[in-house]
TIGUKOL-345818 format. One record per residue: residue in one letter; chain; x, y, z of N, C-alpha, C, CB in turn. Coordinates in steps of 0.05 Angstrom, whole numbers, plus 5000, padded with zeros to 4 digits. Last residue first. Glycine has a CB too. Layout:
BEGIN
{"A" "A" {X Y Z} {X Y Z} {X Y Z} {X Y Z}};
...
This chain:
BEGIN
{"A" "A" {6725 2240 2079} {6718 2268 2074} {6704 2271 2047} {6742 2287 2075}};
{"I" "A" {6701 2181 2112} {6718 2195 2093} {6708 2223 2089} {6721 2179 2067}};
{"I" "A" {6666 2175 2154} {6689 2158 2154} {6710 2169 2134} {6681 2129 2145}};
{"S" "A" {6616 2199 2163} {6641 2213 2169} {6665 2195 2172} {6638 2230 2195}};
{"L" "A" {6571 2175 2143} {6579 2168 2170} {6605 2181 2179} {6582 2137 2171}};
{"R" "A" {6570 2196 2091} {6548 2202 2110} {6556 2197 2139} {6523 2186 2102}};
{"R" "A" {6616 2173 2070} {6614 2203 2073} {6593 2210 2093} {6608 2216 2045}};
{"A" "A" {6600 2119 2071} {6624 2128 2086} {6624 2158 2090} {6649 2119 2071}};
{"K" "A" {6556 2120 2037} {6552 2113 2065} {6576 2122 2082} {6548 2083 2068}};
{"E" "A" {6581 2133 1988} {6560 2150 1999} {6556 2145 2028} {6533 2145 1984}};
{"I" "A" {6617 2090 1983} {6627 2118 1984} {6606 2136 1997} {6635 2128 1956}};
{"A" "A" {6581 2047 1979} {6602 2048 2000} {6612 2076 2004} {6625 2029 1994}};
{"Q" "A" {6552 2059 1934} {6538 2057 1960} {6558 2059 1983} {6522 2031 1962}};
{"T" "A" {6593 2055 1896} {6578 2080 1900} {6564 2081 1927} {6558 2084 1877}};
{"R" "A" {6609 2002 1899} {6628 2023 1906} {6613 2049 1913} {6648 2028 1884}};
{"S" "A" {6556 1960 1928} {6571 1972 1906} {6590 1994 1916} {6552 1984 1885}};
{"K" "A" {6530 1941 1972} {6533 1923 1949} {6550 1935 1927} {6507 1915 1939}};
{"V" "A" {6540 1942 2044} {6533 1954 2019} {6539 1934 1996} {6548 1981 2014}};
{"E" "A" {6560 1935 2098} {6534 1925 2089} {6523 1940 2065} {6514 1927 2112}};
{"M" "A" {6611 1944 2114} {6593 1968 2113} {6565 1960 2105} {6604 1988 2094}};
{"K" "A" {6632 1893 2110} {6632 1906 2136} {6613 1930 2137} {6660 1915 2143}};
{"E" "A" {6625 1883 2054} {6613 1866 2074} {6610 1880 2101} {6629 1840 2077}};
{"F" "A" {6656 1923 2031} {6627 1921 2025} {6612 1905 2046} {6623 1909 1997}};
{"L" "A" {6707 1910 2052} {6694 1936 2058} {6664 1934 2054} {6706 1958 2040}};
{"N" "A" {6715 1860 2028} {6713 1862 2057} {6700 1888 2066} {6742 1860 2069}};
{"S" "A" {6717 1877 1975} {6695 1860 1983} {6692 1859 2013} {6699 1831 1972}};
{"S" "A" {6764 1909 1978} {6738 1921 1970} {6715 1903 1979} {6737 1924 1939}};
{"H" "A" {6803 1871 1992} {6798 1894 2010} {6770 1906 2003} {6820 1915 2008}};
{"T" "A" {6799 1840 1945} {6793 1828 1971} {6787 1850 1991} {6817 1811 1981}};
{"K" "A" {6816 1876 1906} {6789 1866 1904} {6781 1853 1931} {6787 1845 1882}};
{"V" "A" {6869 1883 1924} {6850 1906 1924} {6822 1897 1923} {6856 1925 1900}};
{"T" "A" {6887 1832 1914} {6887 1842 1941} {6868 1866 1944} {6916 1850 1950}};
{"N" "A" {6883 1828 1858} {6867 1810 1875} {6866 1820 1904} {6878 1782 1874}};
{"L" "A" {6922 1865 1842} {6894 1870 1837} {6876 1853 1854} {6888 1866 1807}};
{"S" "A" {6972 1876 1893} {6962 1862 1870} {6932 1869 1866} {6966 1831 1872}};
{"L" "A" {7001 1941 1909} {6987 1916 1916} {6980 1902 1890} {6962 1920 1934}};
{"Y" "A" {7017 1995 1912} {7036 1973 1908} {7025 1946 1918} {7063 1979 1922}};
{"L" "A" {6981 2035 1912} {6987 2024 1938} {7008 2001 1937} {6962 2014 1952}};
{"Q" "A" {6978 2047 1858} {6985 2068 1877} {6994 2057 1904} {6962 2087 1880}};
{"A" "A" {6962 1998 1834} {6987 2011 1826} {6996 2031 1847} {6984 2024 1799}};
{"A" "A" {6912 1991 1859} {6933 1971 1862} {6960 1983 1855} {6928 1946 1845}};
{"I" "A" {6884 2035 1839} {6889 2033 1868} {6912 2013 1873} {6863 2023 1883}};
{"E" "A" {6883 2022 1785} {6897 2046 1793} {6904 2045 1823} {6881 2071 1786}};
{"Q" "A" {6850 1976 1787} {6877 1974 1775} {6894 1998 1785} {6875 1974 1745}};
{"N" "A" {6803 1997 1808} {6817 1977 1823} {6846 1975 1813} {6804 1949 1821}};
{"S" "A" {6803 2069 1795} {6794 2041 1790} {6811 2022 1807} {6797 2034 1760}};
{"L" "A" {6787 2128 1832} {6807 2110 1820} {6794 2082 1816} {6832 2108 1838}};
{"G" "A" {6756 2167 1857} {6749 2159 1830} {6769 2140 1817} {6747 2183 1813}};
{"N" "A" {6761 2179 1910} {6775 2197 1891} {6770 2189 1862} {6805 2198 1897}};
{"A" "A" {6737 2135 1932} {6722 2160 1933} {6735 2181 1914} {6721 2171 1961}};
{"M" "A" {6779 2099 1927} {6754 2094 1912} {6738 2120 1910} {6737 2072 1926}};
{"L" "A" {6814 2121 1963} {6821 2122 1935} {6797 2116 1917} {6844 2101 1929}};
{"N" "A" {6785 2111 2010} {6791 2138 2003} {6798 2140 1973} {6815 2149 2020}};
{"L" "A" {6785 2054 2009} {6760 2069 2008} {6764 2098 2000} {6746 2068 2035}};
{"V" "A" {6839 2043 2014} {6825 2034 1990} {6799 2050 1987} {6820 2004 1991}};
{"E" "A" {6847 2064 2066} {6862 2075 2044} {6848 2068 2017} {6891 2064 2043}};
{"L" "A" {6813 2029 2095} {6807 2058 2094} {6822 2072 2071} {6815 2072 2121}};
{"E" "A" {6841 1982 2087} {6814 1984 2076} {6806 2013 2075} {6794 1968 2094}};
{"R" "A" {6887 1995 2116} {6889 1990 2087} {6862 1992 2074} {6902 1962 2081}};
{"N" "A" {6868 1998 2168} {6879 2022 2155} {6880 2019 2125} {6907 2027 2166}};
{"S" "A" {6804 1963 2174} {6833 1965 2176} {6843 1990 2162} {6848 1940 2164}};
{"L" "A" {6745 1967 2211} {6758 1973 2186} {6788 1976 2191} {6746 1998 2173}};
{"N" "A" {6705 1953 2249} {6729 1937 2247} {6743 1941 2220} {6723 1908 2252}};
{"L" "A" {6662 1983 2262} {6660 1967 2237} {6684 1950 2232} {6656 1986 2214}};
{"K" "A" {6683 2005 2309} {6660 1988 2311} {6656 1971 2286} {6635 2006 2315}};
{"R" "A" {6725 2036 2289} {6732 2013 2306} {6708 1994 2307} {6739 2023 2334}};
{"I" "A" {6694 2072 2260} {6714 2056 2246} {6722 2032 2262} {6739 2073 2240}};
{"L" "A" {6665 2095 2301} {6651 2079 2282} {6670 2062 2266} {6634 2097 2263}};
{"Q" "A" {6707 2123 2326} {6692 2103 2341} {6677 2085 2322} {6672 2118 2361}};
{"E" "A" {6724 2159 2288} {6741 2137 2294} {6727 2115 2310} {6765 2146 2311}};
{"N" "A" {6704 2197 2244} {6689 2182 2264} {6704 2156 2271} {6660 2175 2253}};
{"L" "A" {6736 2258 2233} {6736 2229 2228} {6722 2215 2250} {6765 2219 2224}};
{"E" "A" {6704 2315 2216} {6716 2301 2238} {6714 2271 2233} {6703 2309 2266}};
{"F" "A" {6703 2374 2179} {6703 2345 2178} {6718 2333 2202} {6715 2335 2152}};
{"T" "A" {6687 2428 2168} {6688 2417 2195} {6686 2387 2195} {6666 2429 2213}};
{"E" "A" {6683 2439 2114} {6705 2451 2129} {6708 2438 2157} {6699 2481 2133}};
{"S" "A" {6639 2414 2093} {6665 2404 2085} {6688 2415 2102} {6670 2410 2056}};
{"P" "A" {6581 2391 2126} {6598 2414 2120} {6627 2405 2115} {6598 2435 2143}};
{"S" "A" {6541 2344 2094} {6560 2349 2116} {6577 2373 2108} {6577 2324 2123}};
{"I" "A" {6478 2325 2081} {6498 2345 2073} {6516 2350 2097} {6485 2371 2062}};
{"Y" "A" {6440 2274 2058} {6456 2283 2080} {6478 2301 2070} {6469 2259 2095}};
{"V" "A" {6376 2266 2038} {6402 2274 2028} {6417 2286 2052} {6401 2294 2004}};
{"P" "A" {6327 2214 2037} {6340 2236 2051} {6369 2241 2040} {6342 2230 2082}};
{"K" "A" {6284 2206 1984} {6307 2195 1997} {6321 2219 2012} {6327 2182 1977}};
{"E" "A" {6227 2184 1952} {6238 2204 1970} {6261 2192 1985} {6215 2215 1990}};
{"I" "A" {6209 2174 1888} {6224 2162 1910} {6235 2185 1927} {6247 2143 1900}};
{"I" "A" {6157 2164 1846} {6170 2184 1861} {6183 2171 1885} {6151 2207 1870}};
{"V" "A" {6147 2141 1782} {6151 2132 1810} {6167 2154 1824} {6165 2105 1812}};
{"T" "A" {6105 2136 1729} {6122 2154 1744} {6123 2145 1773} {6114 2183 1741}};
{"R" "A" {6103 2095 1675} {6094 2099 1702} {6114 2115 1717} {6089 2071 1716}};
{"V" "A" {6084 2078 1612} {6100 2097 1627} {6087 2100 1655} {6102 2124 1612}};
{"K" "A" {6084 2034 1567} {6072 2035 1594} {6090 2052 1612} {6070 2006 1606}};
{"P" "A" {6068 2044 1500} {6087 2047 1522} {6073 2049 1548} {6105 2071 1517}};
{"K" "A" {6039 1994 1462} {6034 2019 1475} {6053 2022 1498} {6004 2021 1484}};
{"T" "A" {6047 1943 1443} {6067 1963 1436} {6062 1990 1449} {6068 1966 1407}};
{"L" "A" {6003 1915 1462} {6029 1907 1471} {6050 1928 1465} {6037 1881 1459}};
{"K" "A" {5958 1939 1437} {5960 1938 1466} {5988 1932 1476} {5941 1916 1477}};
{"I" "A" {5971 1931 1383} {5968 1959 1393} {5970 1959 1424} {5940 1971 1385}};
{"A" "A" {5970 1876 1382} {5994 1890 1376} {5993 1918 1386} {6000 1890 1345}};
{"L" "A" {5916 1866 1393} {5936 1857 1412} {5963 1871 1407} {5940 1826 1409}};
{"W" "A" {5891 1888 1347} {5885 1898 1374} {5906 1891 1394} {5857 1887 1383}};
{"I" "A" {5914 1855 1307} {5918 1884 1307} {5913 1896 1334} {5901 1898 1286}};
{"G" "A" {5893 1805 1324} {5922 1810 1322} {5929 1839 1322} {5934 1796 1298}};
{"L" "A" {5838 1813 1318} {5849 1807 1344} {5879 1812 1345} {5843 1778 1351}};
{"A" "A" {5836 1821 1262} {5827 1843 1280} {5838 1838 1308} {5797 1845 1281}};
{"T" "A" {5853 1769 1247} {5868 1793 1239} {5861 1817 1257} {5862 1800 1209}};
{"F" "A" {5813 1737 1268} {5840 1735 1279} {5858 1759 1271} {5853 1709 1271}};
{"L" "A" {5769 1755 1235} {5768 1757 1265} {5796 1756 1277} {5751 1735 1276}};
{"L" "A" {5788 1741 1185} {5782 1769 1190} {5782 1773 1221} {5755 1777 1178}};
{"A" "A" {5789 1685 1191} {5814 1700 1185} {5810 1729 1191} {5822 1696 1155}};
{"I" "A" {5735 1675 1199} {5753 1669 1220} {5780 1684 1216} {5759 1638 1221}};
{"L" "A" {5715 1692 1148} {5706 1705 1172} {5725 1700 1196} {5678 1696 1180}};
{"G" "A" {5742 1654 1115} {5747 1683 1112} {5738 1699 1136} {5732 1693 1088}};
{"I" "A" {5718 1607 1134} {5748 1611 1136} {5754 1640 1134} {5763 1594 1114}};
{"Y" "A" {5665 1617 1118} {5672 1614 1146} {5702 1618 1151} {5664 1586 1156}};
{"V" "A" {5672 1618 1062} {5662 1642 1076} {5669 1640 1106} {5631 1644 1073}};
{"E" "A" {5690 1567 1052} {5708 1589 1046} {5699 1615 1061} {5710 1595 1016}};
{"F" "A" {5644 1539 1067} {5669 1533 1080} {5688 1557 1077} {5682 1507 1069}};
{"S" "A" {5604 1557 1032} {5602 1563 1060} {5629 1559 1075} {5580 1547 1074}};
{"H" "A" {5592 1556 0978} {5619 1563 0986} {5620 1571 1016} {5630 1587 0970}};
{"N" "A" {5539 1543 0972} {5559 1527 0958} {5588 1533 0968} {5557 1532 0929}};
{"I" "A" {5514 1582 1006} {5509 1553 1009} {5531 1536 0996} {5482 1546 0996}};
{"I" "A" {5535 1632 0991} {5537 1623 1019} {5533 1593 1022} {5515 1638 1036}};
{"I" "A" {5525 1632 0935} {5553 1635 0945} {5555 1624 0974} {5562 1665 0944}};
{"F" "A" {5470 1628 0935} {5486 1608 0921} {5515 1608 0932} {5486 1612 0891}};
{"R" "A" {5456 1675 0961} {5448 1649 0973} {5465 1627 0961} {5418 1644 0968}};
{"L" "A" {5475 1711 0923} {5486 1711 0950} {5480 1684 0964} {5475 1734 0967}};
{"E" "A" {5441 1698 0880} {5470 1695 0877} {5484 1694 0904} {5481 1719 0861}};
{"L" "A" {5391 1710 0901} {5397 1682 0894} {5427 1678 0891} {5383 1675 0867}};
{"W" "A" {5398 1765 0908} {5392 1748 0931} {5398 1719 0925} {5362 1751 0939}};
{"K" "A" {5406 1780 0854} {5427 1784 0874} {5423 1767 0899} {5429 1814 0882}};
{"L" "A" {5355 1767 0834} {5379 1754 0824} {5402 1757 0843} {5387 1766 0796}};
{"L" "A" {5321 1801 0864} {5318 1772 0865} {5343 1757 0856} {5293 1763 0848}};
{"F" "A" {5340 1851 0847} {5341 1844 0875} {5340 1814 0878} {5319 1858 0890}};
{"I" "A" {5327 1847 0792} {5355 1849 0800} {5359 1841 0829} {5366 1878 0795}};
{"L" "A" {5271 1846 0798} {5285 1824 0785} {5314 1824 0793} {5281 1824 0755}};
{"A" "A" {5261 1896 0822} {5253 1871 0836} {5268 1847 0825} {5223 1867 0834}};
{"A" "A" {5279 1929 0780} {5292 1930 0806} {5286 1905 0822} {5283 1955 0821}};
{"M" "A" {5243 1915 0739} {5271 1910 0735} {5286 1910 0762} {5283 1931 0716}};
{"A" "A" {5194 1932 0761} {5198 1904 0756} {5227 1897 0752} {5182 1896 0730}};
{"I" "A" {5205 1987 0764} {5201 1973 0789} {5204 1943 0784} {5172 1978 0799}};
{"G" "A" {5211 1997 0708} {5233 2004 0727} {5230 1988 0753} {5233 2033 0733}};
{"Y" "A" {5161 1984 0687} {5184 1969 0679} {5208 1973 0698} {5192 1978 0650}};
{"I" "A" {5130 2022 0715} {5125 1994 0719} {5149 1977 0711} {5100 1985 0702}};
{"L" "A" {5153 2070 0695} {5154 2064 0723} {5150 2035 0729} {5134 2081 0738}};
{"V" "A" {5139 2066 0640} {5167 2067 0648} {5170 2060 0678} {5179 2095 0642}};
{"L" "A" {5083 2067 0644} {5096 2044 0632} {5125 2043 0641} {5093 2044 0602}};
{"K" "A" {5074 2119 0665} {5065 2095 0679} {5080 2070 0669} {5035 2091 0675}};
{"N" "A" {5083 2172 0652} {5106 2153 0653} {5099 2127 0667} {5130 2166 0666}};
{"K" "A" {5034 2198 0656} {5050 2200 0631} {5071 2178 0630} {5063 2228 0628}};
{"V" "A" {5020 2187 0709} {5002 2178 0687} {5018 2178 0661} {4978 2198 0684}};
{"I" "A" {5061 2210 0738} {5056 2181 0741} {5040 2172 0717} {5042 2174 0767}};
{"F" "A" {5054 2264 0725} {5079 2251 0719} {5076 2221 0719} {5101 2259 0739}};
{"D" "A" {5004 2275 0746} {5008 2277 0717} {5033 2262 0709} {5009 2307 0708}};
{"R" "A" {5016 2268 0800} {4996 2251 0787} {4999 2251 0757} {4968 2259 0795}};
{"I" "A" {5051 2310 0808} {5060 2283 0812} {5042 2263 0798} {5062 2276 0842}};
{"M" "A" {5016 2352 0798} {5040 2349 0781} {5051 2321 0784} {5062 2370 0788}};
{"P" "A" {4978 2348 0839} {4970 2343 0811} {4994 2339 0792} {4952 2367 0801}};
{"I" "A" {5016 2359 0882} {5002 2333 0880} {4991 2329 0852} {4978 2332 0900}};
{"S" "A" {5033 2412 0878} {5052 2390 0872} {5038 2363 0869} {5073 2388 0894}};
{"K" "A" {4996 2447 0896} {5000 2445 0867} {5018 2422 0859} {5012 2471 0856}};
{"M" "A" {4993 2454 0948} {4978 2432 0938} {4980 2430 0908} {4950 2435 0946}};
């Protein structure tokens, strides 16, 4: 309780300074309030434009963060893998007849499986490039595939090629 008389003594000694300080703070508060009111009333258009610009800037930053965030999605695909023993390869002649594959188409398929390009196949079989492409497209159609890789994989799985 010794602090209460000390505070009272401080107030009594500095009464005039405290009154001037409080009056000055009130006056400054009043001036700042009037200045803010003046700015808002006289410059309301600029204030509104500034607020709208600030809003769209924040919206643009948020949208940029959303759009540039990488969308990583893991997809697991289960696919059966057919393993055929390489030593006991038996040509599936019945399926070859069923698919109606010609000998030349089988030759082209074997060379495709060996990794040769259409140009190299044409040179090795003494055919034109267009003929090799025709045989390839016929193969794809008969085997119901869309690419060389699919044709080779399906032919190996069905024991058409080794």
